[in-house]
N, C-alpha and C positions, 0 to 999 in steps of 0.2 A: 494524660490519658484518663478517660472516665472509667471509674471502677464500678462495675455492675454489681448488683446484690449477690448474684451467684459467686463472682470472683471474691467479693468481701467475705462471703461465708466460707469459701475455700481457704482464704488466708487465716481466718479465725481458727479453722480446723487444724492447719498446720502449726499455728502458735501453740494450740492446746497440746498437740503431739510433742512439740519441743519441750514444753514446760513439764509434761509428764515424764519425758525421757530423762530430764535432768534430776528430778526428784527421785526417780527410780534408781539412777546411777549413784546418787549420794547415799541412799539407804543401803544399796548393795555393797558399796565401799566400806561404809561403817560396819556392817555385818562382817565383812572380811577381816577388818582389824580386830573386831571383838572376839573372834574365834581363834586368834593366834595364841597359842599356849607355850610358855617359856620352856618347860621341861620337855614337852613332846615334840616341839618344832624349832623354836628359837635357838635353844642351846645347841642344837645339832648343826646350826649354821653359823655358830660363833657369836650368837646374840643373847647369851645367858644373862642371868640377873647380876652377876659379878663382872660382866664384861662391858667395856666401853665407859667405865666410870673412873675418873682420875682421882688424885689424892685430895687431902683436905685443902681447900682454898683454891684448887684448880678449877678453871672454867670447864663445864661439862662439854664433852664432844658431841658431834652430830648423832653418833650412835646412841649415846646416853639419852640425848633429847628425844630420839625416836622411841627408845624403849619406855621412857617416861610417858610419851604420848599414848603408846599402846596400852600401858597399865592403866592410865587414866580413863581411856575409852572403855576398856574392859570392866573397870570398877564403876565408873559413873553412869555409863550408858546401858548397863545390863538390863535394868528394869524398864527404862524408856524404850529400849529396842524391842523387848518383848511385846510391849503395848503397840508400838508402830508396826511391827511385823504382823501382829494379830489383825490390826485394822486394815492393813494392805491386803492380807489374804481374803478377809471378808469382802472388801471392796472389789477385788478382782473377780471373786466368785459371783458377786452380784451383777457386775458388768457383763461377764460372759453369759449369765443366765438370761439377761434381758436383751442383749444385742447379739448374742451368738459368737462374740469375738472379743479381743482385748480392745482397750480404748484406742491405742494407736492404729489398730486395723480399722476401727469404726471411723476414725478421722480419715484414713485412706479412702475408705468406701465413700464417705461424703464427698471427698475431693473428686474421685472418679465419676460419681453420679452426675456432677455438674458439668463434666466433659462430654457427656453422652449427647447424641443428637436427638431431636424430638422424634416421637413416633406416635402411631395411633394409640388411643387409650384402650388397651385391652387388659384383662385381668392378669396380674403378675404370675399366677400359677399357670394360666393357659399360655402366656408369653413364653414362659420357660420351656413348656412342653413344645411349643411351636419351634423354638430355636434349636431343639435337638432332634427334630424329625427331618428325615429325607423324604419329602412328599413325593408320592408315586401315583396317587389316584384322587380324583374329585368326584364324589357323588352329588347328583343335582336332582332336586325335587322338580316336578313339572308344573302341575296346576297350582297357581298362586305365585310361583317363582319365575317361570318362564312365560306363562301365559294364563289368562283368566278366560275360560271357554274359548271363543274364536278371536280373542284379542291378545296380541303379544305384549309383554311388558316392554316399555320403550327402551331401545338399545340392546335388548337381550340377544338378538341374532348376532350383532357385531361383537358383543362381549364373548359369546360362545365361540366365535371364530377366532378371537384372540387367544382364548384359553386353549384351543386345539393346537395352536402353534407352539405351546409350551410342551416340555417333555414330561407330560403326565397323562395317565389314562383317564378317560371320561366315561361315566355311566350315569344313566337316568333312572332314578328309583321313584316309584309312585304308588300311592294307595288308591289311585283312581280305579273304581269299579263300575263306572256308569257305561263303559264301553270296552270292547276287546282291544288287545294290543294292536292289532292291524289298523283298526279304525282310529285309535289314538295316534298311531304313527302318521297315518294320512293327514290327520288334522295338523300335526306339527309341521309336516312338509308343506302344507298349504300356507302356513304362516312363515315359510321361508327359513325354517330351522334345519341346519345341516345335521341330521340325526338318522342313524340307521336303526331299523326295527330291532336287530339283535342287541343293540346297546341299551334297550329299555328293559328293566326288570320290574315287574308289577306284583302287587299283592295277589292278584289273580293267579299268577303263575305259582307263587308260593302256596296258595290254597290248593291248586290242582296237585302239586307235588305231595302235599300232606294227604289228600284223598287217596292218591295212588298208594302211598305207603300204608295207610290204614285199611285199604280195600273195603270202603263203605260206599253206600248208595245215598247221595245227599239230596235233601230238599234244598234247592238252590234259590235263596232269596236274593237275587241280583236282577239287574235290568236285562231285558231281552238282548240288548245290543252287546252284552258281556258274555252271553252264553257260548259264543264261538270258542272262547278259551277253555271251555270244559267239554268240548266235542270228544266223543268216545267214552265219557264217564257214564256209567249206568245210573239212572236216576229213578227207575221204577221201584215201587215198594220201598220208599226211603227209610233208612235206619240212622241217619245223621242229618244235622241241620247246619247249613252254611249261610251266613248272612253278610252281604255287602251293602252297598248303597243301592236301594231299590224303591225309589219313590212311587213307582206305579204298582208295587206289590206290598207296601207297608199298610195293609188294611187289617181289620179285625179278624176276618176269616183266615187269612194267611198266617198272622201272628199266632192265632189260636191253634192252628194246625201244628205250627212249630212248637208251641208250648206243650201240647199233648205228646208229641214225639219225644221231647226232652224228658218229660215225666216218665215215659216208658223206657228210658235208658239211652236214648240217642245222644251222642256227644254234640255239644254246641261249638261250632267253629266260627269265629269272627274273622273275616278277611281283614278288617281293622276296626278300631273303635273311635275314630275321629268324632269329636263332639259337633263340629260344624265345618263348613267349607265355604269358599267364596264363589258366588255367581255374579254375573254382571249387574243384577238388580239388588245385590246385597248378600248377607250371609244366609246360609240355609242349613238345616239340620243334616248331620252326618249319620252314619249307621250306629254310632256309639250309644245314643240314648235308647235305641230299640234293643241293642244287645244287652244293655244294663237292665232294661225292663224284663227281659226273659231270664236273666240271671237272677234277678230278684224274685220273680214269680216261681221259679223252679228250684231255687236254692242250690244252684250249681254255678260253676266258674267256667267261662268260655275259654277256649284255646285260641289265642290271637296269633295270626301268622304275618300280618303286615307290620308296618312301623307302628310303634317304636320298639318292637321286639328285637332283641340282640341277634336271634337266629336270622332275621330278615337281612340285617346289615352284613352279617358274616357271609351269608349266601350270595349277596350281591357282589362282595369282594372276591369271592372264591376263584373266579376265573381271571382275576386282574393280577394275580401273583403278588399280592401285598397284604400286610397286616393292618388291622384297624389303626395302629399308631402311625401308619404311613399314609393316612387318608383324611380327607375333610369333607364334610357334608354341608350343603347350602340348601336352606329351605325356609318356608314362611310359617311353619308350625313349630312353636317353641318346644312343646312336649314331644310330639311324634317325630319330627325331623331332627331338631337339634338335641333335645334331651336324649332321645333314643340313640343317636349317633354317639354322643359323648359318653353315655353309659356303656357303650360297646368299645370304647377306647379311642374314638376318633375326635377330631376337632369339629366344632359346629359353628356355622355362620348363619345368623338369623337375618332375614330380609324383611323390610317393613312394607311388603306388597302382599297381595292375596288376602289370607285370613288374619294377617297380623293385626293386633290391637295394642294400643299404648300400654306399656307395662308388662307385656308378655315375657320380656326377657328376664323379669324378676320372679317368674313363676317356676323356674327350674333351678336346681342346684347340683352341680356348679352352673353358673351363669354361661351364656354363649361366649365362645372365644371372641366373637365380634358381632355386634349388631349394626347393620348398615341399611341404607335407604332402599337399595335394589340389587338385583343380580349383577349389573355392570360394576357397581362399586365393590361387590364381593370379589369379583374376578380381578379387579385392580389390586385389592389387598393381597390376594394369593400370589399374583405375579410379582408384586413389590416386596412383600414381607415373608412369604412362606417358601419361595423358590429362590435358589441362587441366581442372581441376576445374569451371570455368565452363561447359565443353561438355557435362558429364555431366548427364543429365536426372534 
């Protein structure tokens, strides 16, 4: 039978364990003999100094020979045992410090490691977290993850249908501010996605909730197609500034108006601070650079309501009856989607579609639980590795 490298390594580990056990047994046995005291112990069981020894010329009995051996070990091995015991103690402390366990356990771990079946290469810390979570919910980014403008990511519709057959809740979270939720839902339905409008949680919704809490009148720097989500909010004589993605309104006059309001004490509210997003013809600036410009000019800090804020993810999970530790996020933005989710206590899966650029996974710490090619591959990983196979229909 051919011996594989892993099996050979396992045999070597077992041999090391056997040798270590023998040496340890010998040292313990010698220590046991060395501590036998004649007056305190041996004499009480009939093995005293004057017992077991015959007359002159007689052959010493077995008892006498054993007593002589005990005396010899106690006399000759006293100093060597002190040295050996000290070395063993230092060695064991060093091994425990470096491996977290004793040598024989290290050998056992090595043997077990080679018996494991192959799995996807994910970070060990994240793998440990995944193994102890009972997954209840999956949050999914929209633009760049399921679609890019009016084009669906290949295979995304079928993958979503497979995910819906699993015993987990599904919710869609997006920083999209170019259009209202109703228009966004219509776009997704036209792309044949099985999504209900109430399943979509947008940063526009989070911004509106904050405006209602603060009872302010905002200057809304958003696209006209997004204004529907702010219906009923008083905007005359503004005393707050709200910035989303507004290519048609990011001009000097509007930005200067916002600048003056902020200088007069109006709070700056950023729907999100994405640096850029993906369009069909390439990457395009997001609202982040404009928010940062106003922060710099006015020496203020914006309140961010969308991803990657922890409050956004917690609000999205609130009606799903699960904690962040029981949820996973799929998105194309390493910082806002994955980093924000993981900072909230969730697992994060980064997909290499949409705004993803090579090396993005290395820009956040901790790194993504998994980086994969697209949404369908992310769904495969969830169904195979994060859910009990018996629970998947």
